C-alpha positions as CSV (number, residue, x, y, z in Angstrom):
1,X,-38.5,14.6,-3.8
2,X,-36.8,14.1,-0.6
3,X,-35.9,10.9,0.9
4,X,-35.8,10.8,4.7
5,X,-32.5,9.6,6.2
6,X,-32.5,6.8,8.4
7,X,-33.0,7.5,12.1
8,X,-30.2,6.8,14.6
9,X,-32.1,3.8,15.9
10,X,-32.5,2.3,12.5
11,X,-28.9,3.2,11.5
12,X,-27.6,1.4,14.7
13,X,-29.5,-1.6,14.5
14,X,-27.0,-4.4,14.7
15,X,-28.2,-8.3,14.2
16,X,-26.8,-11.6,15.5
17,X,-27.1,-14.5,13.2
18,X,-27.4,-17.7,15.2
19,X,-28.5,-21.3,14.8
20,X,-31.3,-22.6,17.0
21,X,-29.7,-25.3,19.4
22,X,-32.9,-27.3,19.1
23,X,-34.0,-27.5,15.6
24,X,-30.7,-25.8,13.8
25,X,-32.6,-23.2,12.0
26,X,-30.8,-19.9,11.6
27,X,-32.2,-17.0,13.1
28,X,-31.4,-13.2,12.6
29,X,-31.9,-11.4,16.1
30,X,-31.9,-7.7,16.8
31,X,-29.0,-7.0,19.1
32,X,-30.9,-4.6,21.1
33,X,-33.6,-6.9,21.9
34,X,-31.5,-9.9,22.9
35,X,-32.5,-9.4,26.6
36,X,-36.3,-9.8,25.7
37,X,-35.3,-13.5,25.3
38,X,-36.0,-14.0,21.5
39,X,-37.3,-17.3,20.4
40,X,-36.5,-19.2,17.3
41,X,-38.6,-18.4,14.2
42,X,-39.3,-21.9,13.5
43,X,-39.8,-24.0,16.6
44,X,-40.4,-20.9,18.9
45,X,-37.9,-22.1,21.7
46,X,-35.7,-19.7,23.4
47,X,-32.3,-18.8,21.9
48,X,-30.5,-18.5,25.2
49,X,-28.0,-15.6,24.3
50,X,-27.3,-14.6,27.7
51,X,-24.8,-17.7,27.8
52,X,-22.4,-19.0,25.5
53,X,-23.8,-20.3,22.4
54,X,-22.5,-23.7,21.2
55,X,-21.1,-23.7,17.4
56,X,-19.5,-26.3,15.4
57,X,-17.6,-26.6,12.3
58,X,-20.8,-26.3,10.1
59,X,-22.0,-23.1,12.0
60,X,-18.9,-21.4,12.8
61,X,-18.2,-19.3,9.8
62,X,-21.8,-18.0,9.1
63,X,-22.0,-17.0,12.9
64,X,-18.8,-15.2,13.0
65,X,-19.4,-13.3,9.6
66,X,-23.1,-12.7,9.8
67,X,-23.2,-11.4,13.3
68,X,-22.9,-7.6,13.5
69,X,-21.7,-7.4,16.9
70,X,-18.0,-8.8,17.9
71,X,-18.1,-12.6,18.7
72,X,-15.9,-13.9,21.5
73,X,-15.1,-17.8,20.8
74,X,-14.0,-20.1,23.5
75,X,-12.2,-23.0,21.8
76,X,-12.3,-25.7,24.4
77,X,-12.5,-29.4,25.4
78,X,-14.8,-31.1,27.9
79,X,-11.7,-32.9,29.4
80,X,-9.9,-29.6,29.9
81,X,-9.5,-28.7,33.5
82,X,-8.5,-25.0,32.6
83,X,-11.3,-24.8,30.2
84,X,-13.9,-25.7,33.1
85,X,-12.2,-23.0,35.1
86,X,-13.0,-20.5,32.6
87,X,-16.6,-21.7,31.7
88,X,-18.2,-19.6,34.8
89,X,-16.4,-16.6,33.7
90,X,-17.5,-16.8,30.1
91,X,-21.0,-17.3,31.3
92,X,-20.7,-13.8,33.3
93,X,-19.4,-12.0,30.3
94,X,-22.3,-13.5,28.1
95,X,-24.8,-12.5,30.4
96,X,-23.3,-9.0,31.2
97,X,-22.4,-8.2,27.6
98,X,-25.6,-9.8,25.8
99,X,-26.5,-7.6,22.8
100,X,-23.1,-6.0,22.6
101,X,-21.1,-9.1,22.3
102,X,-21.8,-12.8,21.4
103,X,-20.1,-15.2,23.3
104,X,-20.0,-18.8,21.5
105,X,-18.0,-22.2,22.5
106,X,-16.5,-24.7,20.1
107,X,-15.4,-28.0,21.3
108,X,-12.2,-28.4,19.5
109,X,-12.6,-32.2,19.8
110,X,-15.8,-32.1,17.7
111,X,-14.6,-29.4,15.4
112,X,-11.0,-30.1,14.3
113,X,-11.5,-28.2,11.0
114,X,-12.1,-24.7,12.6
115,X,-9.5,-25.4,15.2
116,X,-6.9,-26.1,12.5
117,X,-8.1,-23.2,10.3
118,X,-7.3,-20.9,13.3
119,X,-4.1,-22.7,14.3
120,X,-5.5,-23.5,17.9
121,X,-2.6,-25.4,19.5
122,X,-3.5,-25.1,23.0
123,X,-6.8,-25.0,25.0
124,X,-8.4,-22.9,26.3
125,X,-7.7,-20.7,23.6
126,X,-10.4,-17.5,23.3
127,X,-10.5,-15.4,20.1
128,X,-12.5,-12.3,19.4
129,X,-13.7,-11.7,15.9
130,X,-15.2,-8.7,14.4
131,X,-16.7,-8.8,10.8
132,X,-15.4,-12.5,10.5
133,X,-11.9,-11.4,11.2
134,X,-9.7,-12.4,14.2
135,X,-8.8,-9.2,16.1
136,X,-7.5,-10.5,19.4
137,X,-6.5,-14.0,21.1
138,X,-5.8,-15.3,24.6
139,X,-4.2,-18.8,25.1
140,X,-4.7,-20.5,28.4
141,X,-7.1,-19.6,31.3
142,X,-7.1,-16.1,32.1
143,X,-8.5,-13.9,34.8
144,X,-12.1,-12.5,34.2
145,X,-10.3,-9.0,34.0
146,X,-8.2,-10.0,30.9
147,X,-11.3,-11.7,29.5
148,X,-13.2,-8.5,29.6
149,X,-10.1,-6.7,28.2
150,X,-10.1,-9.0,25.2
151,X,-13.8,-8.7,24.8
152,X,-13.5,-4.8,24.6
153,X,-10.6,-4.8,22.0
């Protein structure tokens, strides 16, 4: 008896684990199919992964540990001027890197536990996570080229 090894396509399949912003149901999405505009398995509304995904204290850990592509998290606040400057650049990175990178936003005013856990002292702070671990960080508003470089680490 011989077992057939997995094909390259099967071996390379990576998933994103995200919570639906409408019904809070957790979904596992094939990263290669993100541009097909996946829908929530519960409410059938679009998951909108071509833009930053809002996360909070409750969804943060599961999102960064169960997502099999790097996760770039923007720690921000609604009142922060430099955070507002960074927002369109993060939108562009999320759209251009969908399927290979998950861009998420965490409002530090609404998620103090996670902000403290990662010692976020200034905003915006952008942290890249791989396999649930921090691998790189930028503090303050940065040009898009530095944001792209951070996403590629």
